[in-house]
N, C-alpha and C positions, 0 to 999 in steps of 0.2 A: 257883512254884503260883501268884499271883496270876495274873503273866500269860499262865501255859496255859488258868485260867478265864476270865477276861476273850474271848481266843482261843475257848474253846468256845462261850459266851454268845453272839460274833457271828456264828457258825458255826451255831449253832441259831437266832440270828434269821432271818438269810438262808434258811436252809432255809424256814422257816415261809413268811415273803416268797414264796420263789419258788413256795410251795404256794397260794398263794391262787389262786382260781376265779376265771375269767375269760371276758368274751364280746366279741366285737367288732361295733361298727356300722359299718358301711361306709356311707359317701355318695357319691355320684355325683351330683351336679347343675350342671345347664347353668346360663349366667346367674347366679355367685355366687362368680366367679374373684375374688380376691385380699377376698374379705370373711370377717369374723369367725363362725365358726359354733358355737354355742352350745350345749352336751348337759346337758339338766335329768332330773331325778326328781324325781316327786311325796313327799313325804314328811311326815308329818301333815298332808293337806288341803293343803300349797305345795308349788308347783315351787322348788328349790334349784340350781342352776348345777352340774355335778359337773366338766367339762370344757369346754375350748374349743379352737381350731383355727384358723387361717385355710384359708381355699380357696387349692388349687393344684393345678393342670391339671385341675379341676373334682372334686378327690379328694380326701376326711377321711377316717380311719382311725380309730375310739375304741377303745381298748381298756378295756373298762368291767369295774371288781369284780363279782363277783356279789352280787345282794343277794333279797328276797323274791320270789320269782319272779311274785306279782301288781301290784307294781311299775309305776308308770307314767311314761312315758318322754315328751320333748319336742326337739325340734330346733328351733334358729332359726336362721335366717338376718339376720343384722344387715340392718337396712332393711327386712324386707320383715315385713307385717303379721302374716300368720297362721303358727303354729308348723306343724311336722310329729309329733303324737301317734303314740304305739305304743307295744306292750306287746313285751316279750323273752323272760321266757320263763327267762331266763338263757341265751338262745341266738344262734346269729347269726344278725343283721339286716342287711337291704340295703336301703339307698334309693336310689331314680335318679328320674330326672323334673328339670323346669325348676322352678327357684327362683321362678321369677314367675309360674309357672302354678298354681294349687293342683290344679286338675283334672290335671294331665300327669305328680300325682306318685304313686309306685308305694311302697308298702312293702312287702318281704318279709321273712316271719318264719315265727314259729312257730304253734301250735296256733288260742291265743288272737288272737293279728295275722291269721292265716286267716279266722278267724269274721267278723272285725270288717270287712274288706277282703271280706267275701261279703255281710254285712251292708248295708255302704257303696254294692255295686253295685246292689242292689235298690231303697236310699235315693233314689239318684240320679234313678233311672228316675219316681220317683215327683218328683224335685224339677224333673226335665225336661219333664212332662207340666205342673206347675204355673209354671215360667215362659213356656211356649207360651200357656195359658190366658189367664196376666196378658197377654201383650203382644196379645192378640184383644182382651179386654175392653178395652186401652186405646183399641184400633182402632174398637168397637163404641161407645164413650164420646163420642170425638171424633164419630162420625158419629149422637150421640143417638137409635142403636138400640136401645131398653128394651129390647124383646124381644129381641135377642142376647145383651146384658148379663146377662138374667135366666138364658138359656139357662148361658152360659159361666160362671154365679155355681153355679150350680146343679154343674155338673160341676166345678167347681172342689172344692166342699167333699164331692163323691164321692171326689175322688181323694186329699183330707185323711183321708177314713175310709177308704180303702183303705190308704193310709200306715199308720195308725195301727191297721186291724187288722191289718198284716204286720209291727209295730214286738211286738204280743202274740203273736205267732204264734210271733216267733224267741226272744222271752223264756220262754215256755212249753216252747219245745224245747230251748234253750239253759239252762234253769234252775239245772243244776248247775256251770254254767262262773264264774268271778269275769269274763268279758266282762258277763252281765246285768247286774247292778249295774253298771257303767259306760252301757251302753247305757240304760235306765231313765234316772239319774240325768241323764244330756243329753235325756230327752225326759219329762221329767218334768211338763213344763207339758199336756201333752197327755192327763194322767190325774185323773181326781179323787182327793181322798186316800184313799177306800175300796179303789179301785183300787189304787195305791203298795201298802197294808198287803197287799193282794192277793198283789200280785206279789212282796212280799218273802219276806212268809211262807211261801210256793212256791218260794225259792230253798233249794238244798240244796248250801249252799257250808260246807265246811270251819272257812276260816278269814277273819276279817273283812278287807278291803281297802279302802285308802283309799275306793271307789264307795259301798263299803257303808255306810263311817261319816257319808260326807256326806246320803246320804238317809234313815241315821236321823235323822240331825241335822233334814234338812228334812223329814223325816214330822213329828218331835216336835214341832218351830214350826209346822203348819199343825193340829196333834190342839190345841195349845195357844190357836188361834188360829179355831178353826171356830165353827159357828155353832152359837148355844147357849153361848158362852165367854163369861165378861166380859171387857174390853177389858183393852188391857196399855197405860197413859198413857206419855207421851214428851211432851218439851217440845223448841221450836224458835223459831225465830227469824222475825219476820214483817216484810215488805218495811220497815216503818216503823224497825226494829231494836231493839224489844221481846221480850222470851221470852213463848211462848203452850205452855199446856199441855193436850191434848188434855180430863182432867180438870175444866178450868173450861170447858170446854162441858156435858159431859155431864151431863144433867137437865135443862139448860138449854131444849132444845127436847123433841117428844115423837118426831124421829126427829134421829139426826145421821149423814151419809155423808161417812165418812174415802175422799174423794177423791186416789189416787196419780196423780201426771202430770207430764211436762215438757215445757217450752217447744220444746225440741229433736223432740217424739214428736210425730209424722203425727197418729194414730191419737187420738190424745190432744185434742188440737188440731180434729179433726174432733168426737169425743164430745163437747166443751164445750160449743157450742150447747144440744144436749140436756139437760144438766145443768142451762144456766143457764133453757132455760125450764120446767123441773120447780121447779126454785126459785123462780124469779118467780112461779108460778102457786101454791106450795104453802107459801112462807118464813110467811105469816101465818095458816097453818093449824097449824103446828109444823115446819115443817121445815128443816134446818141444813145445812151442809157444811163441812167441814175442807179445804182443799184443802193439799195435801204435795209438794211437787215436790223431784223426783233431778233439778234442775238446778245446775251447777257455777259460770255467771256469772249474777252475781243483777243485774245489767243487762238480760240476755235474758230473767230469767223474773218483772222484774217488768214488763218492756214487754208481757210473752204477758199477763200478767193485765189491764193495762190494754184490748190490743186486744181480747181476748174477753170483756171485763165480766164477772169473775171478780170478783162484787162480795163475798162472801163470806171468810171469815178462813184467812187463807193464810200458812203456814208453810214453812222450809226450812232445812235444815243448809247447804248448798252441796256437798253429798258425792256424786252422783252415783248409784251403784250402792250405795256404801258408804252413804247414808242409814240413818243409826241405825233410825227407823220401820220402813222397808221391809224391815230384814233382821227388825225384832221380828216383824214380822206375816207374814215369809217371801215377801214380794215380787219373782218373780221377771220379769217382764211389765208394761209399761203399757202405756191404763190398765188401773189395777184400783182396787178399792173395797171397803169394807164398809159395812154399816146397820145401826147401831146404835139400840136402843130407850130408851126416856128413863131404864131405870137403867143402862145400858153394857153390856148383852146383846148383845152379834150375833148377827141375827136375817135377815140375806141376804148374800152377798157377790157382786160382780163382775156387778153388775147395769148392763145399756146400755142404749139405744134406750128402746122402749115399755116392755122389762122393768120400768128403774127409775121412769117414769112409774107402771107399771099397781099397783106394788108401794106406792110412797107412797099415789095413790090409794085403793087395798083400806084401806092402816090411816088414813088421816087422815080417810079420808070414813065 
């Protein structure tokens, strides 16, 4: 009897194992022969490896156990920097192209992936226009043709506006698809907090997917550090090795600029002379700066401080984009800054160029 029961249990287990729903991810990539291919899926906002195989005869086929239809997948070729991301909806997916050419990869999938492919095709048009304008601008700059530089710059700004308008139209048109939170999260820097809130409120999605969660978390951070909110304290290390907290500086000046930057960030280094000029002109009247660097190497950070003449307080935890202060303030791009009043209330954000000078002048004069 015991043997029969055991045999029955094994048979039932085998039956259920065979009945597990699966789908195929078929990969045909040139220039990936002999390379390890990793298939990952997003779980709780992070990618985990679920399978791997070595590319043979330019082909790999993954048999994947079905999951939540909104699950997001990523294919990584070892030695290739960029991933190939896709939605499957538990349906057959085919990936073809050249592993070494990001623009030559095609993901053939179901409804969600088809929407993303449609979106990517239009976005690539905008990218191409901006790339061409960037090349034209460099030529005009080399020839010191200021009128041409201004024309190209204005045209570039218009293309960027057209791109943002397209994204908005796409999101409104597809507000019932879980593709919408994915697109919005990847373009979150294009929109202000109130615009992000409006999009999310307009979404009509039956269940919360990973990108909805990421969006909601991001919005919650922005709401916490929005204009009118009190500062969040943090402590990091100075170049001299001492620990310095933001709270040690709040209230000691009428205005305090928290400036997020890095030595490797070209636009940051380009903006530094402007911040230095405003500091020199208004420090005695009550303007101070706390530089928070997203560097990884202390030597490069310190060297940039000296070269750019950043004579204010500087701190960093040398954690790159994982900088804890940057994460607390929802910093997704640099240069970024926040202006605090003497009570530690955030009164302005992302002031650059003449906008910074005008704001400081308006308050201190």
